[in-house]
All heavy atoms as atom14 arrays in JSON, in Angstrom:
{
  "sequence": "MNCRANDLNPYYYFRHLFTELPKRAPSDELSNLLPWNDDLGEAE",
  "atom14_mask": [
    [1, 1, 1, 1, 1, 1, 1, 1, 0, 0, 0, 0, 0, 0],
    [1, 1, 1, 1, 1, 1, 1, 1, 0, 0, 0, 0, 0, 0],
    [1, 1, 1, 1, 1, 1, 0, 0, 0, 0, 0, 0, 0, 0],
    [1, 1, 1, 1, 1, 1, 1, 1, 1, 1, 1, 0, 0, 0],
    [1, 1, 1, 1, 1, 0, 0, 0, 0, 0, 0, 0, 0, 0],
    [1, 1, 1, 1, 1, 1, 1, 1, 0, 0, 0, 0, 0, 0],
    [1, 1, 1, 1, 1, 1, 1, 1, 0, 0, 0, 0, 0, 0],
    [1, 1, 1, 1, 1, 1, 1, 1, 0, 0, 0, 0, 0, 0],
    [1, 1, 1, 1, 1, 1, 1, 1, 0, 0, 0, 0, 0, 0],
    [1, 1, 1, 1, 1, 1, 1, 0, 0, 0, 0, 0, 0, 0],
    [1, 1, 1, 1, 1, 1, 1, 1, 1, 1, 1, 1, 0, 0],
    [1, 1, 1, 1, 1, 1, 1, 1, 1, 1, 1, 1, 0, 0],
    [1, 1, 1, 1, 1, 1, 1, 1, 1, 1, 1, 1, 0, 0],
    [1, 1, 1, 1, 1, 1, 1, 1, 1, 1, 1, 0, 0, 0],
    [1, 1, 1, 1, 1, 1, 1, 1, 1, 1, 1, 0, 0, 0],
    [1, 1, 1, 1, 1, 1, 1, 1, 1, 1, 0, 0, 0, 0],
    [1, 1, 1, 1, 1, 1, 1, 1, 0, 0, 0, 0, 0, 0],
    [1, 1, 1, 1, 1, 1, 1, 1, 1, 1, 1, 0, 0, 0],
    [1, 1, 1, 1, 1, 1, 1, 0, 0, 0, 0, 0, 0, 0],
    [1, 1, 1, 1, 1, 1, 1, 1, 1, 0, 0, 0, 0, 0],
    [1, 1, 1, 1, 1, 1, 1, 1, 0, 0, 0, 0, 0, 0],
    [1, 1, 1, 1, 1, 1, 1, 0, 0, 0, 0, 0, 0, 0],
    [1, 1, 1, 1, 1, 1, 1, 1, 1, 0, 0, 0, 0, 0],
    [1, 1, 1, 1, 1, 1, 1, 1, 1, 1, 1, 0, 0, 0],
    [1, 1, 1, 1, 1, 0, 0, 0, 0, 0, 0, 0, 0, 0],
    [1, 1, 1, 1, 1, 1, 1, 0, 0, 0, 0, 0, 0, 0],
    [1, 1, 1, 1, 1, 1, 0, 0, 0, 0, 0, 0, 0, 0],
    [1, 1, 1, 1, 1, 1, 1, 1, 0, 0, 0, 0, 0, 0],
    [1, 1, 1, 1, 1, 1, 1, 1, 1, 0, 0, 0, 0, 0],
    [1, 1, 1, 1, 1, 1, 1, 1, 0, 0, 0, 0, 0, 0],
    [1, 1, 1, 1, 1, 1, 0, 0, 0, 0, 0, 0, 0, 0],
    [1, 1, 1, 1, 1, 1, 1, 1, 0, 0, 0, 0, 0, 0],
    [1, 1, 1, 1, 1, 1, 1, 1, 0, 0, 0, 0, 0, 0],
    [1, 1, 1, 1, 1, 1, 1, 1, 0, 0, 0, 0, 0, 0],
    [1, 1, 1, 1, 1, 1, 1, 0, 0, 0, 0, 0, 0, 0],
    [1, 1, 1, 1, 1, 1, 1, 1, 1, 1, 1, 1, 1, 1],
    [1, 1, 1, 1, 1, 1, 1, 1, 0, 0, 0, 0, 0, 0],
    [1, 1, 1, 1, 1, 1, 1, 1, 0, 0, 0, 0, 0, 0],
    [1, 1, 1, 1, 1, 1, 1, 1, 0, 0, 0, 0, 0, 0],
    [1, 1, 1, 1, 1, 1, 1, 1, 0, 0, 0, 0, 0, 0],
    [1, 1, 1, 1, 0, 0, 0, 0, 0, 0, 0, 0, 0, 0],
    [1, 1, 1, 1, 1, 1, 1, 1, 1, 0, 0, 0, 0, 0],
    [1, 1, 1, 1, 1, 0, 0, 0, 0, 0, 0, 0, 0, 0],
    [1, 1, 1, 1, 1, 1, 1, 1, 1, 0, 0, 0, 0, 0]
  ],
  "atom14_positions": [
    [[0.82, -1.24, -0.01], [-0.06, -0.04, -0.08], [0.85, 1.18, 0.05], [1.89, 1.25, 0.81], [-0.87, -0.08, 1.21], [-1.82, 1.16, 1.31], [-2.99, 0.71, 2.52], [-4.57, 1.14, 1.75], [0.0, 0.0, 0.0], [0.0, 0.0, 0.0], [0.0, 0.0, 0.0], [0.0, 0.0, 0.0], [0.0, 0.0, 0.0], [0.0, 0.0, 0.0]],
    [[0.58, 2.22, -0.83], [1.33, 3.36, -1.04], [1.43, 4.29, 0.37], [2.49, 4.89, 0.49], [0.92, 4.23, -2.22], [1.38, 3.75, -3.48], [2.51, 3.1, -3.52], [0.6, 3.89, -4.61], [0.0, 0.0, 0.0], [0.0, 0.0, 0.0], [0.0, 0.0, 0.0], [0.0, 0.0, 0.0], [0.0, 0.0, 0.0], [0.0, 0.0, 0.0]],
    [[0.43, 4.33, 1.0], [0.49, 5.21, 2.22], [1.52, 4.59, 3.27], [2.26, 5.48, 3.91], [-0.89, 5.41, 2.85], [-1.73, 4.05, 3.24], [0.0, 0.0, 0.0], [0.0, 0.0, 0.0], [0.0, 0.0, 0.0], [0.0, 0.0, 0.0], [0.0, 0.0, 0.0], [0.0, 0.0, 0.0], [0.0, 0.0, 0.0], [0.0, 0.0, 0.0]],
    [[1.63, 3.35, 3.41], [2.59, 2.77, 4.31], [3.97, 2.91, 3.76], [4.85, 3.17, 4.5], [2.34, 1.25, 4.58], [1.17, 1.05, 5.41], [1.19, -0.32, 5.92], [-0.09, -0.38, 6.77], [-0.45, -1.51, 7.47], [0.37, -2.53, 7.37], [-1.53, -1.55, 8.12], [0.0, 0.0, 0.0], [0.0, 0.0, 0.0], [0.0, 0.0, 0.0]],
    [[4.24, 2.82, 2.41], [5.54, 3.0, 1.8], [6.03, 4.49, 2.04], [7.19, 4.76, 1.86], [5.43, 2.72, 0.27], [0.0, 0.0, 0.0], [0.0, 0.0, 0.0], [0.0, 0.0, 0.0], [0.0, 0.0, 0.0], [0.0, 0.0, 0.0], [0.0, 0.0, 0.0], [0.0, 0.0, 0.0], [0.0, 0.0, 0.0], [0.0, 0.0, 0.0]],
    [[5.0, 5.41, 2.29], [5.36, 6.86, 2.49], [5.21, 7.26, 3.91], [5.05, 8.45, 4.26], [4.41, 7.65, 1.52], [4.8, 7.53, 0.11], [5.78, 8.09, -0.31], [3.99, 6.74, -0.7], [0.0, 0.0, 0.0], [0.0, 0.0, 0.0], [0.0, 0.0, 0.0], [0.0, 0.0, 0.0], [0.0, 0.0, 0.0], [0.0, 0.0, 0.0]],
    [[5.25, 6.29, 4.82], [5.12, 6.52, 6.23], [3.85, 7.16, 6.67], [3.89, 8.14, 7.64], [6.42, 7.17, 6.74], [7.69, 6.43, 6.61], [7.65, 5.26, 6.73], [8.72, 7.0, 6.44], [0.0, 0.0, 0.0], [0.0, 0.0, 0.0], [0.0, 0.0, 0.0], [0.0, 0.0, 0.0], [0.0, 0.0, 0.0], [0.0, 0.0, 0.0]],
    [[2.71, 6.83, 6.04], [1.49, 7.31, 6.57], [0.6, 6.3, 7.14], [0.67, 5.14, 6.54], [0.66, 7.91, 5.31], [1.31, 9.23, 4.67], [0.56, 9.5, 3.39], [1.31, 10.36, 5.62], [0.0, 0.0, 0.0], [0.0, 0.0, 0.0], [0.0, 0.0, 0.0], [0.0, 0.0, 0.0], [0.0, 0.0, 0.0], [0.0, 0.0, 0.0]],
    [[0.07, 6.56, 8.22], [-0.91, 5.53, 8.71], [-2.15, 5.56, 7.86], [-2.77, 6.55, 7.52], [-1.35, 6.13, 10.1], [-2.25, 5.15, 10.88], [-3.19, 4.64, 10.3], [-2.0, 5.02, 12.05], [0.0, 0.0, 0.0], [0.0, 0.0, 0.0], [0.0, 0.0, 0.0], [0.0, 0.0, 0.0], [0.0, 0.0, 0.0], [0.0, 0.0, 0.0]],
    [[-2.52, 4.37, 7.37], [-3.66, 4.28, 6.43], [-4.91, 4.67, 6.84], [-5.74, 5.37, 6.26], [-3.61, 2.75, 6.13], [-2.4, 2.08, 6.47], [-1.74, 3.11, 7.56], [0.0, 0.0, 0.0], [0.0, 0.0, 0.0], [0.0, 0.0, 0.0], [0.0, 0.0, 0.0], [0.0, 0.0, 0.0], [0.0, 0.0, 0.0], [0.0, 0.0, 0.0]],
    [[-5.23, 4.53, 8.24], [-6.42, 4.98, 8.74], [-6.6, 6.46, 8.68], [-7.61, 7.04, 8.19], [-6.51, 4.62, 10.25], [-7.76, 5.11, 10.89], [-9.11, 4.71, 10.75], [-7.6, 6.25, 11.73], [-10.17, 5.16, 11.4], [-8.7, 6.89, 12.28], [-9.93, 6.38, 12.14], [-10.99, 6.93, 12.72], [0.0, 0.0, 0.0], [0.0, 0.0, 0.0]],
    [[-5.47, 7.14, 9.07], [-5.54, 8.58, 9.1], [-5.46, 9.17, 7.66], [-6.02, 10.21, 7.43], [-4.43, 9.23, 9.96], [-4.61, 8.97, 11.37], [-3.74, 8.13, 11.99], [-5.65, 9.64, 12.03], [-3.95, 7.82, 13.45], [-5.81, 9.3, 13.37], [-5.0, 8.49, 14.04], [-5.22, 8.14, 15.36], [0.0, 0.0, 0.0], [0.0, 0.0, 0.0]],
    [[-4.72, 8.53, 6.73], [-4.75, 8.96, 5.29], [-6.15, 8.85, 4.83], [-6.55, 9.72, 4.13], [-3.79, 8.07, 4.52], [-3.81, 8.41, 3.08], [-3.37, 9.57, 2.62], [-4.22, 7.45, 2.2], [-3.35, 9.89, 1.33], [-4.29, 7.69, 0.86], [-3.82, 8.91, 0.41], [-3.86, 9.16, -0.94], [0.0, 0.0, 0.0], [0.0, 0.0, 0.0]],
    [[-6.83, 7.77, 4.93], [-8.14, 7.69, 4.27], [-9.16, 8.55, 5.01], [-10.08, 9.1, 4.36], [-8.54, 6.15, 4.33], [-7.97, 5.3, 3.28], [-7.02, 4.35, 3.55], [-8.13, 5.57, 1.92], [-6.43, 3.6, 2.74], [-7.55, 4.69, 1.06], [-6.65, 3.82, 1.23], [0.0, 0.0, 0.0], [0.0, 0.0, 0.0], [0.0, 0.0, 0.0]],
    [[-9.14, 8.68, 6.29], [-9.87, 9.68, 7.05], [-9.81, 11.09, 6.41], [-10.78, 11.82, 6.18], [-9.63, 9.62, 8.51], [-10.59, 10.54, 9.22], [-10.37, 10.42, 10.68], [-9.23, 11.33, 10.93], [-8.82, 11.56, 12.25], [-9.41, 11.07, 13.24], [-7.79, 12.42, 12.39], [0.0, 0.0, 0.0], [0.0, 0.0, 0.0], [0.0, 0.0, 0.0]],
    [[-8.48, 11.49, 6.13], [-8.22, 12.79, 5.51], [-8.89, 12.84, 4.11], [-9.3, 13.93, 3.69], [-6.63, 12.91, 5.5], [-6.23, 14.21, 4.82], [-6.43, 15.55, 5.36], [-5.73, 14.42, 3.59], [-5.98, 16.44, 4.52], [-5.56, 15.83, 3.45], [0.0, 0.0, 0.0], [0.0, 0.0, 0.0], [0.0, 0.0, 0.0], [0.0, 0.0, 0.0]],
    [[-8.62, 11.77, 3.25], [-9.17, 11.67, 1.97], [-10.76, 11.9, 1.95], [-11.19, 12.66, 1.18], [-8.78, 10.35, 1.19], [-7.44, 10.26, 0.68], [-7.36, 8.92, -0.04], [-7.11, 11.31, -0.42], [0.0, 0.0, 0.0], [0.0, 0.0, 0.0], [0.0, 0.0, 0.0], [0.0, 0.0, 0.0], [0.0, 0.0, 0.0], [0.0, 0.0, 0.0]],
    [[-11.32, 11.19, 2.78], [-12.85, 11.16, 2.76], [-13.32, 12.42, 3.51], [-14.53, 12.68, 3.21], [-13.32, 9.91, 3.54], [-13.08, 8.75, 2.9], [-12.7, 7.46, 3.6], [-13.24, 8.57, 1.47], [-12.43, 6.43, 2.8], [-12.95, 7.33, 0.83], [-12.51, 6.28, 1.46], [0.0, 0.0, 0.0], [0.0, 0.0, 0.0], [0.0, 0.0, 0.0]],
    [[-12.46, 13.2, 4.14], [-12.87, 14.51, 4.63], [-12.57, 15.61, 3.56], [-13.5, 16.51, 3.36], [-12.12, 14.79, 5.8], [-12.3, 13.89, 6.86], [-12.49, 16.2, 6.33], [0.0, 0.0, 0.0], [0.0, 0.0, 0.0], [0.0, 0.0, 0.0], [0.0, 0.0, 0.0], [0.0, 0.0, 0.0], [0.0, 0.0, 0.0], [0.0, 0.0, 0.0]],
    [[-11.65, 15.39, 2.79], [-11.27, 16.45, 1.8], [-12.01, 16.37, 0.4], [-12.32, 17.3, -0.15], [-9.77, 16.48, 1.53], [-8.95, 17.08, 2.7], [-9.31, 18.42, 2.99], [-9.42, 19.18, 2.15], [-9.36, 18.82, 4.23], [0.0, 0.0, 0.0], [0.0, 0.0, 0.0], [0.0, 0.0, 0.0], [0.0, 0.0, 0.0], [0.0, 0.0, 0.0]],
    [[-12.18, 15.1, -0.04], [-12.82, 14.9, -1.38], [-14.1, 15.61, -1.5], [-14.42, 16.19, -2.55], [-12.89, 13.45, -1.61], [-11.43, 12.83, -2.04], [-11.64, 11.37, -2.22], [-10.9, 13.43, -3.42], [0.0, 0.0, 0.0], [0.0, 0.0, 0.0], [0.0, 0.0, 0.0], [0.0, 0.0, 0.0], [0.0, 0.0, 0.0], [0.0, 0.0, 0.0]],
    [[-14.97, 15.44, -0.41], [-16.33, 16.03, -0.74], [-16.37, 17.6, -0.83], [-17.15, 18.26, -1.43], [-17.14, 15.73, 0.51], [-16.46, 14.45, 1.06], [-15.02, 14.68, 0.69], [0.0, 0.0, 0.0], [0.0, 0.0, 0.0], [0.0, 0.0, 0.0], [0.0, 0.0, 0.0], [0.0, 0.0, 0.0], [0.0, 0.0, 0.0], [0.0, 0.0, 0.0]],
    [[-15.25, 18.26, -0.52], [-15.08, 19.68, -0.44], [-14.63, 20.15, -1.91], [-14.65, 21.34, -2.1], [-14.08, 20.15, 0.52], [-14.41, 19.78, 1.99], [-13.32, 20.18, 2.83], [-13.47, 19.81, 4.38], [-12.3, 20.16, 5.2], [0.0, 0.0, 0.0], [0.0, 0.0, 0.0], [0.0, 0.0, 0.0], [0.0, 0.0, 0.0], [0.0, 0.0, 0.0]],
    [[-14.23, 19.21, -2.72], [-13.58, 19.63, -3.98], [-14.56, 19.42, -5.09], [-15.42, 18.51, -5.16], [-12.35, 18.86, -4.15], [-11.39, 19.04, -3.14], [-10.16, 18.17, -3.33], [-9.15, 18.33, -2.14], [-8.06, 18.74, -2.43], [-7.57, 19.16, -3.58], [-7.23, 19.1, -1.38], [0.0, 0.0, 0.0], [0.0, 0.0, 0.0], [0.0, 0.0, 0.0]],
    [[-14.36, 20.3, -6.14], [-15.15, 20.23, -7.38], [-14.55, 19.13, -8.19], [-13.33, 18.89, -8.13], [-15.14, 21.55, -8.1], [0.0, 0.0, 0.0], [0.0, 0.0, 0.0], [0.0, 0.0, 0.0], [0.0, 0.0, 0.0], [0.0, 0.0, 0.0], [0.0, 0.0, 0.0], [0.0, 0.0, 0.0], [0.0, 0.0, 0.0], [0.0, 0.0, 0.0]],
    [[-15.2, 18.6, -9.14], [-14.62, 17.43, -10.02], [-13.43, 17.9, -10.82], [-12.71, 17.18, -11.13], [-15.79, 17.18, -10.9], [-17.01, 17.49, -10.11], [-16.64, 18.7, -9.35], [0.0, 0.0, 0.0], [0.0, 0.0, 0.0], [0.0, 0.0, 0.0], [0.0, 0.0, 0.0], [0.0, 0.0, 0.0], [0.0, 0.0, 0.0], [0.0, 0.0, 0.0]],
    [[-13.37, 19.13, -11.12], [-12.27, 19.75, -11.85], [-11.09, 20.1, -11.06], [-9.96, 20.46, -11.69], [-12.72, 20.94, -12.76], [-13.26, 21.98, -11.8], [0.0, 0.0, 0.0], [0.0, 0.0, 0.0], [0.0, 0.0, 0.0], [0.0, 0.0, 0.0], [0.0, 0.0, 0.0], [0.0, 0.0, 0.0], [0.0, 0.0, 0.0], [0.0, 0.0, 0.0]],
    [[-11.17, 20.02, -9.73], [-10.0, 20.4, -8.91], [-8.91, 19.41, -9.12], [-8.96, 18.25, -9.36], [-10.43, 20.45, -7.42], [-11.28, 21.65, -7.14], [-11.41, 22.56, -8.01], [-11.74, 21.68, -6.04], [0.0, 0.0, 0.0], [0.0, 0.0, 0.0], [0.0, 0.0, 0.0], [0.0, 0.0, 0.0], [0.0, 0.0, 0.0], [0.0, 0.0, 0.0]],
    [[-7.64, 19.86, -8.82], [-6.4, 19.14, -8.9], [-6.39, 18.19, -7.69], [-6.74, 18.7, -6.5], [-5.21, 20.03, -8.78], [-3.83, 19.33, -8.85], [-3.69, 18.61, -10.17], [-4.06, 19.13, -11.21], [-3.05, 17.65, -10.12], [0.0, 0.0, 0.0], [0.0, 0.0, 0.0], [0.0, 0.0, 0.0], [0.0, 0.0, 0.0], [0.0, 0.0, 0.0]],
    [[-6.07, 16.86, -7.86], [-6.09, 16.05, -6.79], [-4.69, 15.39, -6.31], [-4.53, 14.73, -5.41], [-7.01, 14.75, -7.1], [-8.43, 15.04, -7.37], [-9.17, 13.76, -7.81], [-9.07, 15.6, -6.11], [0.0, 0.0, 0.0], [0.0, 0.0, 0.0], [0.0, 0.0, 0.0], [0.0, 0.0, 0.0], [0.0, 0.0, 0.0], [0.0, 0.0, 0.0]],
    [[-3.63, 15.95, -7.1], [-2.41, 15.46, -6.81], [-1.88, 15.8, -5.37], [-1.03, 15.02, -4.87], [-1.45, 16.03, -7.85], [-1.18, 17.42, -7.68], [0.0, 0.0, 0.0], [0.0, 0.0, 0.0], [0.0, 0.0, 0.0], [0.0, 0.0, 0.0], [0.0, 0.0, 0.0], [0.0, 0.0, 0.0], [0.0, 0.0, 0.0], [0.0, 0.0, 0.0]],
    [[-2.41, 16.81, -4.74], [-2.01, 16.99, -3.51], [-2.59, 16.19, -2.39], [-2.1, 16.19, -1.3], [-2.24, 18.6, -3.06], [-3.69, 18.83, -3.07], [-4.56, 18.11, -3.56], [-4.01, 19.96, -2.5], [0.0, 0.0, 0.0], [0.0, 0.0, 0.0], [0.0, 0.0, 0.0], [0.0, 0.0, 0.0], [0.0, 0.0, 0.0], [0.0, 0.0, 0.0]],
    [[-3.43, 15.2, -2.74], [-4.05, 14.22, -1.84], [-3.35, 12.89, -2.08], [-3.63, 11.89, -1.36], [-5.57, 14.06, -2.12], [-6.38, 15.32, -1.75], [-7.84, 14.94, -2.25], [-6.32, 15.61, -0.4], [0.0, 0.0, 0.0], [0.0, 0.0, 0.0], [0.0, 0.0, 0.0], [0.0, 0.0, 0.0], [0.0, 0.0, 0.0], [0.0, 0.0, 0.0]],
    [[-2.41, 12.8, -3.0], [-1.76, 11.5, -3.24], [-0.73, 11.19, -2.12], [-0.16, 12.16, -1.46], [-1.03, 11.49, -4.58], [-1.96, 11.58, -5.74], [-1.09, 11.82, -7.1], [-2.9, 10.44, -5.85], [0.0, 0.0, 0.0], [0.0, 0.0, 0.0], [0.0, 0.0, 0.0], [0.0, 0.0, 0.0], [0.0, 0.0, 0.0], [0.0, 0.0, 0.0]],
    [[-0.6, 9.97, -1.67], [0.2, 9.57, -0.47], [1.63, 10.05, -0.52], [2.32, 10.25, 0.41], [0.12, 8.02, -0.43], [-0.46, 7.61, -1.64], [-1.2, 8.69, -2.32], [0.0, 0.0, 0.0], [0.0, 0.0, 0.0], [0.0, 0.0, 0.0], [0.0, 0.0, 0.0], [0.0, 0.0, 0.0], [0.0, 0.0, 0.0], [0.0, 0.0, 0.0]],
    [[2.21, 10.29, -1.73], [3.64, 10.64, -1.82], [3.78, 12.18, -1.8], [4.88, 12.68, -1.89], [4.35, 10.08, -3.05], [3.59, 10.33, -4.37], [3.51, 11.45, -5.12], [2.77, 9.36, -4.9], [2.69, 11.2, -6.15], [2.19, 10.01, -6.1], [2.26, 8.03, -4.57], [1.31, 9.34, -6.95], [1.34, 7.37, -5.35], [0.87, 7.99, -6.67]],
    [[2.72, 12.96, -1.57], [2.8, 14.47, -1.45], [3.5, 14.67, -0.12], [3.14, 14.26, 1.02], [1.53, 14.94, -1.4], [1.38, 16.48, -1.38], [2.46, 17.11, -1.27], [0.14, 17.04, -1.33], [0.0, 0.0, 0.0], [0.0, 0.0, 0.0], [0.0, 0.0, 0.0], [0.0, 0.0, 0.0], [0.0, 0.0, 0.0], [0.0, 0.0, 0.0]],
    [[4.51, 15.48, -0.09], [5.21, 15.8, 1.08], [4.36, 16.59, 2.17], [4.73, 16.5, 3.27], [6.5, 16.7, 0.74], [7.58, 16.06, -0.02], [7.53, 14.7, 0.14], [8.28, 16.67, -0.78], [0.0, 0.0, 0.0], [0.0, 0.0, 0.0], [0.0, 0.0, 0.0], [0.0, 0.0, 0.0], [0.0, 0.0, 0.0], [0.0, 0.0, 0.0]],
    [[3.45, 17.39, 1.66], [2.55, 18.18, 2.68], [1.67, 17.15, 3.41], [1.06, 17.63, 4.43], [1.8, 19.18, 1.99], [2.58, 20.18, 1.29], [3.77, 20.47, 1.84], [2.19, 20.84, 0.28], [0.0, 0.0, 0.0], [0.0, 0.0, 0.0], [0.0, 0.0, 0.0], [0.0, 0.0, 0.0], [0.0, 0.0, 0.0], [0.0, 0.0, 0.0]],
    [[1.5, 15.93, 3.03], [0.62, 15.02, 3.77], [1.25, 14.36, 4.8], [0.66, 13.53, 5.57], [0.05, 13.99, 2.78], [-1.24, 14.21, 2.06], [-1.58, 13.08, 1.11], [-2.33, 14.43, 2.94], [0.0, 0.0, 0.0], [0.0, 0.0, 0.0], [0.0, 0.0, 0.0], [0.0, 0.0, 0.0], [0.0, 0.0, 0.0], [0.0, 0.0, 0.0]],
    [[2.58, 14.58, 5.12], [3.27, 13.8, 6.14], [2.49, 13.77, 7.55], [2.62, 12.73, 8.12], [0.0, 0.0, 0.0], [0.0, 0.0, 0.0], [0.0, 0.0, 0.0], [0.0, 0.0, 0.0], [0.0, 0.0, 0.0], [0.0, 0.0, 0.0], [0.0, 0.0, 0.0], [0.0, 0.0, 0.0], [0.0, 0.0, 0.0], [0.0, 0.0, 0.0]],
    [[1.85, 14.79, 7.83], [1.09, 14.72, 9.14], [-0.32, 14.87, 8.89], [-1.07, 15.68, 9.49], [1.53, 16.0, 9.97], [2.99, 15.92, 10.37], [3.34, 14.61, 11.17], [2.6, 14.25, 12.11], [4.47, 14.14, 11.01], [0.0, 0.0, 0.0], [0.0, 0.0, 0.0], [0.0, 0.0, 0.0], [0.0, 0.0, 0.0], [0.0, 0.0, 0.0]],
    [[-0.88, 13.9, 8.1], [-2.38, 13.89, 7.78], [-3.16, 13.31, 8.92], [-4.18, 12.91, 8.91], [-2.54, 13.0, 6.59], [0.0, 0.0, 0.0], [0.0, 0.0, 0.0], [0.0, 0.0, 0.0], [0.0, 0.0, 0.0], [0.0, 0.0, 0.0], [0.0, 0.0, 0.0], [0.0, 0.0, 0.0], [0.0, 0.0, 0.0], [0.0, 0.0, 0.0]],
    [[-2.52, 13.17, 10.18], [-3.17, 12.57, 11.32], [-4.04, 13.72, 11.95], [-3.86, 14.7, 12.34], [-2.25, 11.97, 12.32], [-1.48, 10.91, 11.64], [-0.38, 10.33, 12.57], [-0.59, 10.24, 13.75], [0.48, 9.72, 12.04], [0.0, 0.0, 0.0], [0.0, 0.0, 0.0], [0.0, 0.0, 0.0], [0.0, 0.0, 0.0], [0.0, 0.0, 0.0]]
  ]
}
């Protein structure tokens, strides 16, 4: 799983995703939500 390979706890990563995705429009950029994004390091 990519979140573990990037030192992210899968639970907190998916919780962050499911919180952020509904706030975004379909045309919004999603690359900042990918597990290898440096800004996600503390998604807890």
